[in-house]
N, C-alpha and C positions, 0 to 999 in steps of 0.2 A: 498883876497876873499876866502870864505869857499866853501866846497863841495856843489854842488846842488844835491838834491834827487828828483827822480821821481818815483811815485808809479803807476804801471800798474795793475789795478784790473779788475775783470770780472768773470762770472760764468764759470763752466767747459766747456772747448772745444770751447770757443768763438773766440779764435785767439790771445791771449795775447802774446804768444811767437813770432808769426808772426809780430805783430805790433812792438815788441821790436827790431826785426831784421831790420825792416824798419827804425826805429829811429837810430839804430847804423850805418846803411849804409848812411843815408841821412843827419843826424844832428850831429852825434857825432864822425865822422871820425877825426883822428888826436888827439883826446882827450883820457885821461886815464879814462876808464870806468870800474866800478865794478858792477856786477850783484848779488843781493841776491835773490836766487831762492828757492822756496818752493813748493814741491809737497805734496799732501795729500796721504801719503803712505811711504813705506820704501825706495823707490827708486825715483830718479828724472830724468825722461825721458827728460824733457825740458832742464834741466841743461846739460845733455850729448850733446844735439843738439847744444846748444849755445856754449859749450866748444869747439866743433868741428870747430866753427867759430873764435876761438881765443880770446874769451872774458874771463876775469878773473871772475870765478863764485865761490861764497861762498854758499854752500847748507846748509840749516837749515831744517831738516826733521821732520815731524809729530808733532802735538800737539796743544796746546791752546796758541796762541801767547801773548795775553794780560796778561797771567799768567807767562809763562816761560820767557817772555820778561823782566821781572824785573831782571832776571839773564842772561840767555843765549843770547837772542837776542840783548839786548842793549850792552852787552859785546862784542859780535861778531861784531856788527856794529862799535863800538868804536875801536876795534882792527883793522878792515879794514881801518878805517879813518887814524889811526896813522901809520899803516904799509905801506899803498899804497899812501896816500895823493891824492886820485883820484879827477879828475875834476867833475865827475858825478858818482852817484850811482843810479842804477835802482833796484827797489824792485818789484818782481812779487809775490804777495801772492798767496796762493792756491786758486783755483776756488771756494772753499767752505769757503773761509776766508772772514772776514769782513773788509772793508776799515777803518771803525772807529777804529778798534783794531790797525791797522797799524799806524794810526794817533796818537793815544795815546802813542804808543811805542816811537815814535820819538820826543816826547815832553820831554824826559828825559834830565836833565840838562847836563849830560855827552856827549849827542849828539849835543845839540843846540850850544854848544861852538864851534863846528867844522863844522856843516852842517845845511842846511836849506831845507825844502821841497819846491820845486819850481812848482811841478805839480802833480795833482792827476787825472789820466785818467782811465776811466772805459770803457771796451769794452762790447757791447751788441750784441748778435746774433739776427738779425732782424727776422729770421725765427722762433726762439724759444722764443722770448721775452715774449709773453703772457703765455706760458707754464711754463717758469721760474718764472714768477710772481705768477702764481696760485699755483704752487707746492713748491716753495722755497722762499716765499715772504720775510721772515726775512732777509735772506742772500742777496738776489737779491736787495731788496729795499735799504739796507744799502750801497751796492756798488754804487748805483745810487745817493742816497741823498748826499753822501760825495765827489762826484767828481767835479772837475773844468770843465772837458770836458767828454762828453759821445760820443763815436764813434761807429757807427753801423758797424758790419761785415756782409758780404754776401748781401750787399744792391744791388749790380749789379745783383745778382741771383734772388732776391725776392723784386723787386721794389714796388710791390703792397702792401707789408706789412709795408712800411716805414711810411705811415700816422698813422696807429694805433700804431706802435712802438714809434714814436715821441710824440704822445699823452701821452702814459704811462710814458715816461721819463720826459716830461715837467710837468706832474702832481706831480711827485715825487721830481723833482729838477727844478723849474721854472727859476732859475737864472743861471744854468749851460749852457755851450755852447753844442750844439748837432750837430755832423757832420754826415751827411747821405750819402755823395757821395762815390763812389768807392775809395778804398784806393790808387789806382794808381793816383788819381786826388787830393789827399790831400797833401798839403804842410806841412811838419813837424812843421813849425812855427805856424800853426793853432792848433797843439797839445800842443806845448810847451809854446806859448805866446797867450793864448786864449783871454785875455782882450785886448791886443794890437791889435789883428787882428779884434776883434769886433768893436773897436773904429774906425777902418778904413772902416767899412761896415755900412753905414747909414741904419737905419731901421732894422738891424739884431737884435739888442738888444731891447727887447720890455719893459724893466722895466727902464725907463729913469729918475728916480729920484735919490735916494741916491746911487744907485749902480755904477753910473759913477763917484762918488766922493771918491772912496776908495783907490786910488793909494798910498796915504801916509800911509795907514794902512797895506796893504798887496798886494804888486804889482804883486804877482804871482797868486793870486786866483781871480776867477770871482765871488766873494762875495756869499758864500754859508752859510752865517751866521756862519762861522767858523774862524773868524779872530783871535779868541783866540787860534786857533790850528795851528798857522803858521808853526810849526815844527813837527806837528803831523804825526804819520806814524806807520803802524803796519805790521806785517808779520805773517806767520804761522809756528811756531816751534812745532813739534809734539812730543818732547821727554818727556814732563812733563805734559801730558794731565791729568793724574790721579790726579794731585795736584790742579787742577783748583778750585774745590769747596772749597778748604781750603785757597785760596789766598785772601788777602784783596784787595779790589778795582777791583775785577773781576765783571764788571757790565753787561756784555752781557747776553742775555736771554738763547739762545741755543748755544751749542758747536757743531762744525762739527762732532766730535767724537760721539756725542749722536744721530746724525741725519743720518749720512752716514757711510757706510761700505767701507773698501778698502781691496782688495785682491792683494797681490804682488806675482807674479809667476816668477821663474827663470827657463829657459829651455835652454839646450845645442842643442836642435834639430835645424836642418837646414830646413827652409821652403821655398818653392817657392811661388810666389805671389798668385797663384790660390788656393793653399792648405791653406795658411794662411787666405785668404778670406773666404774659405769654413768653417773653424773653427770658424771664427767670426760670420758667418751667423748661424751656429749651436748654438753658445752661445746666439745670439739674439732670436732665435726661441724657444729654449728649456731650457735654464738655469733658475734656480729658482731666485726669487727676481726681482728687477728692476735695470737694468743696465743703468747708466746715461753716462758713459764715459769709454773708454779703450784706452790706448796708450802704446806704447812700442818700443823697438829696439831689433830685433832678427836676427839671422844669415840667409842669403840667399845663393843661389847657387854661386853667384859671388860678395859677399860683405855682406852688412847689409840692412835690410828692416826697415823702420819706419812706424809703424801702428798708425793711428789716427782714432778713432771711436766715433761717436755719433749715437743715435738711427736713423736708416734709412740712415746713411751716413758712408761708409767705405772708407778710403783712405790709400793706401799702396804705398810707394815710396822708392826708393833707397836712402841711406844716407851715409855720411862719418863717422858718429859716430859709435862706436862699442858698442855692448850690447847683453845681453841674458836675457832680462827682459820685463815683461808686468805688467802694473798696471790697475786694474779694480775698478771703483768706482760706488757705487750704494746703494741700500737699500736691506736688508735681503738676502745678497749673501751667496752662499754656496761655501766655498773655495775648498773643496774636489772635487766637481763637475767641477769647473772651471779649476782646475789643471789637471784633467783628459782630458778635452777638448783640452788643449794645450800641453799635455805631459810634464807638468812642475813639479817643486818641491814646 
């Protein structure tokens, strides 16, 4: 039996890494799992956090995956398959990556001999669902249209937004399964075997004609009209972005590099929680451009601090991973200004 591949997609800061940690703990314990992790930027904060939990992580950083894929990504994936012979591979594309690009990448003949995509899961922040659709439609819509399962994050905190969020998702992907309940109540089987779970729930699946007859074609997908993409899969490798326009078969319309800026800051400074929070507030209030996401690991008085920022939401917690790095993603960012705020390089 070949390796099973799971793609965990979703926009910036929606909780992909948290969902992966849930899957590792509840569904994949005792199995050999490799994570292919990609951050949009020079450093991978999520990879550092997952490595601290003992997961084998292969980082592929910065670029246009559907282009560099023809070389770097596919080669890296094949090397992982042959080197580790894992039971499972989890691919977490960048939050500004397209799920369709990942899917195309994994259809490479060198990959399908050894592995098969078993699940395409997209995480959607119920609080910011409409905002993401309005401002980043091309990326956001692609992640939803190509998913087997769409799972809402923060549903327990913003239950009043679930109705509108589910309408948006169902309009883009009427055949996908949508999970709206709090994550503590989600059985990982609902994520990994959506079709099987839906067949056990009478009335849950509202398209009762041919969709129920596709087991023999693609038993892992809940029929997104992608049966010809059984092994499709993409990731974001940012090393060869400049070559994108010269690559044959690069069909996507916009590249993340053309739409979003990323500023990577390294700092040796020791922050306490309140000081770090004050600097993030200063960044939010006065920094030029539009800041969509910031995350990082920095030194604290008694260890290391993990910063996770979305507009209006600052979370700072202690962590076991070590680091001296911050990554800020947005539009029209001023690197010099941001480095000055965080006393970084």
